[in-house]
C-alpha positions as CSV (number, residue, x, y, z in Angstrom):
1,X,212.3,134.2,-44.4
2,X,214.4,133.8,-41.2
3,X,216.8,130.4,-41.6
4,X,215.3,129.1,-38.2
5,X,211.8,129.4,-39.8
6,X,213.2,128.0,-43.4
7,X,214.2,124.9,-41.1
8,X,211.2,124.7,-38.8
9,X,208.6,124.6,-42.1
10,X,211.3,122.1,-44.2
11,X,211.2,120.2,-41.1
12,X,207.2,119.7,-40.7
13,X,207.3,118.8,-44.5
14,X,209.7,115.5,-43.8
15,X,207.4,115.1,-41.0
16,X,204.0,115.5,-43.1
17,X,205.4,112.9,-45.8
18,X,206.1,110.6,-42.8
19,X,203.0,109.7,-41.6
20,X,201.9,109.5,-44.8
21,X,205.0,107.0,-45.2
22,X,203.4,105.2,-42.3
23,X,200.1,104.6,-43.1
24,X,201.4,103.6,-46.5
25,X,203.8,101.0,-45.2
26,X,201.5,99.7,-42.1
27,X,200.6,96.4,-42.3
28,X,196.6,96.8,-41.1
29,X,196.5,100.4,-42.9
30,X,192.7,100.8,-41.4
31,X,193.9,99.8,-38.2
32,X,196.9,102.8,-38.4
33,X,194.5,105.6,-39.7
34,X,192.5,105.0,-36.6
35,X,195.3,105.1,-34.4
36,X,195.8,108.5,-36.4
37,X,192.6,110.3,-35.5
38,X,193.3,109.1,-32.3
39,X,196.4,110.8,-31.6
40,X,194.7,113.9,-33.3
41,X,191.7,113.4,-30.5
42,X,194.4,113.3,-27.6
43,X,196.1,116.6,-28.8
44,X,192.8,118.2,-29.5
45,X,191.8,118.1,-25.9
46,X,195.1,119.3,-25.0
47,X,194.5,122.3,-26.8
48,X,191.4,122.6,-25.7
49,X,192.1,123.1,-21.7
50,X,194.8,125.0,-23.1
51,X,193.0,127.7,-25.0
52,X,189.7,129.8,-24.9
53,X,186.4,128.1,-26.8
54,X,186.2,129.0,-30.1
55,X,183.4,132.0,-31.4
56,X,179.8,130.9,-32.2
57,X,179.8,131.8,-35.8
58,X,183.1,129.5,-36.4
59,X,181.4,126.3,-35.0
60,X,179.3,125.6,-38.8
61,X,183.0,125.5,-40.1
62,X,184.1,123.0,-37.2
63,X,181.5,120.5,-38.0
64,X,181.2,120.7,-41.9
65,X,185.3,120.1,-41.6
66,X,184.7,117.6,-39.4
67,X,182.6,115.6,-41.8
68,X,184.8,116.5,-44.6
69,X,187.8,114.7,-42.8
70,X,185.7,111.5,-42.6
71,X,185.8,111.4,-46.0
72,X,189.3,112.5,-46.2
73,X,190.1,109.4,-44.0
74,X,188.5,106.6,-46.1
75,X,190.2,108.3,-49.3
76,X,193.4,108.2,-47.6
77,X,192.9,104.5,-46.8
78,X,191.8,103.9,-50.6
79,X,194.6,105.5,-51.9
80,X,197.6,103.5,-50.1
81,X,195.6,100.6,-51.1
82,X,195.9,101.0,-54.5
83,X,198.9,103.4,-55.0
84,X,202.2,104.1,-54.7
85,X,203.3,106.9,-52.1
86,X,205.3,108.8,-54.8
87,X,202.8,108.8,-57.4
88,X,199.1,109.6,-55.1
89,X,201.1,111.8,-52.4
90,X,202.3,114.3,-54.6
91,X,199.0,114.4,-56.3
92,X,197.1,114.8,-53.6
93,X,199.1,117.2,-52.4
94,X,200.0,119.3,-55.2
95,X,196.6,119.5,-56.6
96,X,195.2,120.8,-53.6
97,X,196.3,124.7,-53.5
98,X,195.6,124.7,-57.2
99,X,191.8,123.6,-56.7
100,X,192.0,126.1,-54.2
101,X,193.0,129.0,-56.6
102,X,190.9,128.0,-59.0
103,X,187.9,127.6,-56.6
104,X,188.4,131.2,-55.5
105,X,188.6,132.4,-59.1
106,X,185.7,130.9,-59.7
107,X,183.5,131.9,-56.6
108,X,185.0,135.1,-55.8
109,X,186.3,136.5,-58.8
110,X,189.6,136.2,-56.8
111,X,192.4,136.1,-59.9
112,X,195.8,135.4,-59.8
113,X,199.0,136.9,-61.0
114,X,200.7,135.3,-64.3
115,X,203.3,133.6,-62.1
116,X,200.4,132.1,-60.2
117,X,198.8,131.0,-63.4
118,X,202.4,129.3,-64.2
119,X,202.1,127.9,-61.1
120,X,198.7,126.2,-61.9
121,X,200.3,124.9,-65.4
122,X,203.1,123.6,-63.8
123,X,201.4,121.8,-61.2
124,X,198.8,120.3,-63.8
125,X,201.7,119.3,-65.8
126,X,203.8,117.5,-63.0
127,X,200.6,115.7,-61.7
128,X,199.9,114.7,-65.4
129,X,203.7,112.9,-65.6
130,X,202.9,111.3,-62.1
131,X,199.4,109.7,-63.7
132,X,201.8,107.9,-66.2
133,X,204.4,106.8,-63.7
134,X,202.8,103.4,-62.3
135,X,205.1,101.0,-61.1
136,X,205.2,97.2,-62.5
137,X,202.4,96.3,-60.0
138,X,200.5,99.6,-59.9
139,X,198.8,99.7,-63.1
140,X,195.1,100.3,-61.9
141,X,194.2,103.9,-63.0
142,X,191.9,104.2,-60.4
143,X,195.1,105.1,-57.9
144,X,195.0,108.3,-59.5
145,X,191.2,108.8,-59.5
146,X,191.1,108.3,-55.6
147,X,194.4,110.7,-55.2
148,X,192.4,113.5,-57.5
149,X,189.3,113.4,-55.0
150,X,191.7,113.1,-52.1
151,X,192.8,116.4,-53.3
152,X,189.8,117.6,-54.0
153,X,188.5,116.8,-50.2
154,X,191.8,118.6,-48.9
155,X,191.3,121.5,-50.6
156,X,187.4,121.7,-49.1
157,X,188.7,121.3,-45.7
158,X,191.5,124.3,-46.1
159,X,188.9,126.4,-47.8
160,X,186.3,125.6,-44.5
161,X,188.6,126.0,-42.1
162,X,190.4,129.2,-43.4
163,X,187.0,130.5,-42.9
164,X,186.3,128.9,-39.5
165,X,189.7,129.8,-38.0
166,X,189.3,133.5,-39.1
167,X,185.7,133.7,-37.5
168,X,186.8,131.8,-34.3
169,X,189.0,134.4,-32.7
170,X,191.0,131.2,-31.3
171,X,192.8,129.5,-33.4
172,X,194.4,126.6,-31.0
173,X,190.9,126.2,-29.8
174,X,189.4,126.0,-33.0
175,X,191.9,123.3,-33.8
176,X,191.5,121.6,-30.7
177,X,187.6,120.7,-31.4
178,X,188.4,119.9,-35.0
179,X,191.3,117.2,-33.8
180,X,189.1,116.4,-31.2
181,X,185.9,115.7,-33.0
182,X,188.1,112.8,-34.9
183,X,187.3,110.1,-32.0
184,X,184.7,108.8,-33.7
185,X,187.1,107.4,-36.8
186,X,189.1,105.2,-34.1
187,X,186.3,103.9,-32.4
188,X,184.6,102.6,-36.0
189,X,187.6,101.3,-37.4
190,X,188.1,99.0,-34.4
191,X,184.9,98.6,-33.0
192,X,183.8,97.6,-36.6
193,X,186.9,95.2,-36.5
194,X,185.3,93.9,-33.4
195,X,181.9,93.2,-34.4
196,X,182.8,91.4,-37.3
197,X,185.5,89.2,-35.1
198,X,188.2,90.3,-36.8
199,X,191.4,90.7,-35.6
200,X,192.9,94.2,-34.5
201,X,196.6,94.7,-35.0
202,X,197.5,96.8,-31.9
203,X,201.1,97.0,-33.3
204,X,199.8,98.7,-36.3
205,X,197.8,100.8,-33.8
206,X,201.3,101.6,-31.7
207,X,202.9,102.6,-35.0
208,X,199.3,104.9,-35.9
209,X,199.9,106.8,-32.9
210,X,203.3,107.8,-33.6
211,X,202.5,108.8,-37.0
212,X,199.6,110.9,-35.7
213,X,202.1,112.4,-33.1
214,X,203.8,113.0,-35.7
215,X,200.7,115.1,-38.2
216,X,200.1,117.1,-35.0
217,X,204.0,118.1,-34.7
218,X,204.3,119.2,-38.3
219,X,201.0,121.1,-38.0
220,X,202.4,123.1,-34.6
221,X,205.7,124.1,-36.3
222,X,203.8,124.8,-39.3
223,X,201.5,127.3,-37.0
224,X,204.8,128.8,-35.3
225,X,206.5,129.3,-38.2
226,X,203.7,131.2,-39.3
227,X,204.6,134.0,-36.5
228,X,207.6,134.4,-37.4
229,X,207.6,134.6,-41.6
230,X,205.0,135.6,-44.1
231,X,201.9,133.1,-44.4
232,X,202.4,132.4,-47.9
233,X,206.3,131.8,-47.8
234,X,205.6,128.8,-45.2
235,X,202.8,127.6,-47.2
236,X,205.0,127.4,-50.0
237,X,207.9,125.4,-48.6
238,X,205.4,123.0,-46.7
239,X,204.7,121.9,-50.0
240,X,208.0,120.5,-50.7
241,X,206.7,117.7,-48.6
242,X,206.0,116.3,-52.3
243,X,209.5,115.7,-53.0
244,X,210.3,114.1,-49.7
245,X,207.4,111.9,-50.4
246,X,208.9,111.0,-53.4
247,X,212.0,110.1,-52.2
248,X,210.4,108.1,-49.4
249,X,208.7,106.1,-51.7
250,X,211.6,105.2,-53.9
251,X,214.0,104.7,-51.4
252,X,212.0,102.7,-48.5
253,X,209.2,100.9,-50.8
254,X,211.8,100.8,-53.8
255,X,208.8,102.4,-56.3
256,X,209.5,103.2,-59.7
257,X,210.7,104.6,-62.0
258,X,212.7,106.7,-60.3
259,X,213.7,109.8,-62.8
260,X,210.1,110.6,-64.0
261,X,208.9,110.6,-60.0
262,X,211.5,112.6,-59.1
263,X,211.3,114.3,-61.8
264,X,207.4,115.1,-61.7
265,X,207.5,115.3,-57.7
266,X,210.2,118.6,-58.6
267,X,207.5,120.1,-61.1
268,X,204.7,120.1,-58.5
269,X,206.7,121.1,-55.9
270,X,208.0,124.3,-58.2
271,X,204.4,125.3,-59.2
272,X,203.1,125.4,-56.0
273,X,206.1,127.6,-54.9
274,X,205.1,129.9,-57.4
275,X,201.1,130.0,-56.9
276,X,202.1,130.6,-53.1
277,X,204.4,133.1,-54.1
278,X,202.2,135.4,-56.6
């Protein structure tokens, strides 16, 4: 991998972990998530205007992925309400590639090389350590269960979008419409607050827009890096974000225990890299 591509993907990994940290640290997470989805929708408009429309065959994937993303946002809110960033993030991001690999094996018989199965084992072991790495104030095992469900939604939309983009004839057009269809998330959350006469933290909304911008930029950088380097290598380095998330959680949110969380995140990252390389 060229040094320039490596630097771009590592920066994208930092951005991805950072926008999740924005959601975790927000005083009003629901409004922050609404703002993230709104930023995606705004970026979607720009992509639609600059791109060819996706082919008709890909629209079923756009709609299916949109529904899965709604579930993703609901689970993301619950995950960071219940668990620590350095625990929840590596589980959701690390387990998703393993689920995709297992699903491909069970559904279409796509098998893995020995290194791939070793990667799956490392991911499972690292996630098992994270499931035990609860801080003093985080004793609810529901957080781990929600993080696992969250990883299943990530795996699901990854598979759907992989098929959809291949059939779209216009990857940026596909992403544009997918981003745009996230706009109901913001309207639902803010509208529900107003119907219940609950306050809307516009400060949290503004912070969430920044987080959404980080999310869009991270995805765009990964796409650009994919032109410069092999897809497998880009995907592998991208998942180093689990280590950055663990560091952010430990340093900014003072999540403990430190050694176990760092070791588990590093094991998950190595497993994902082995899986991608295989």
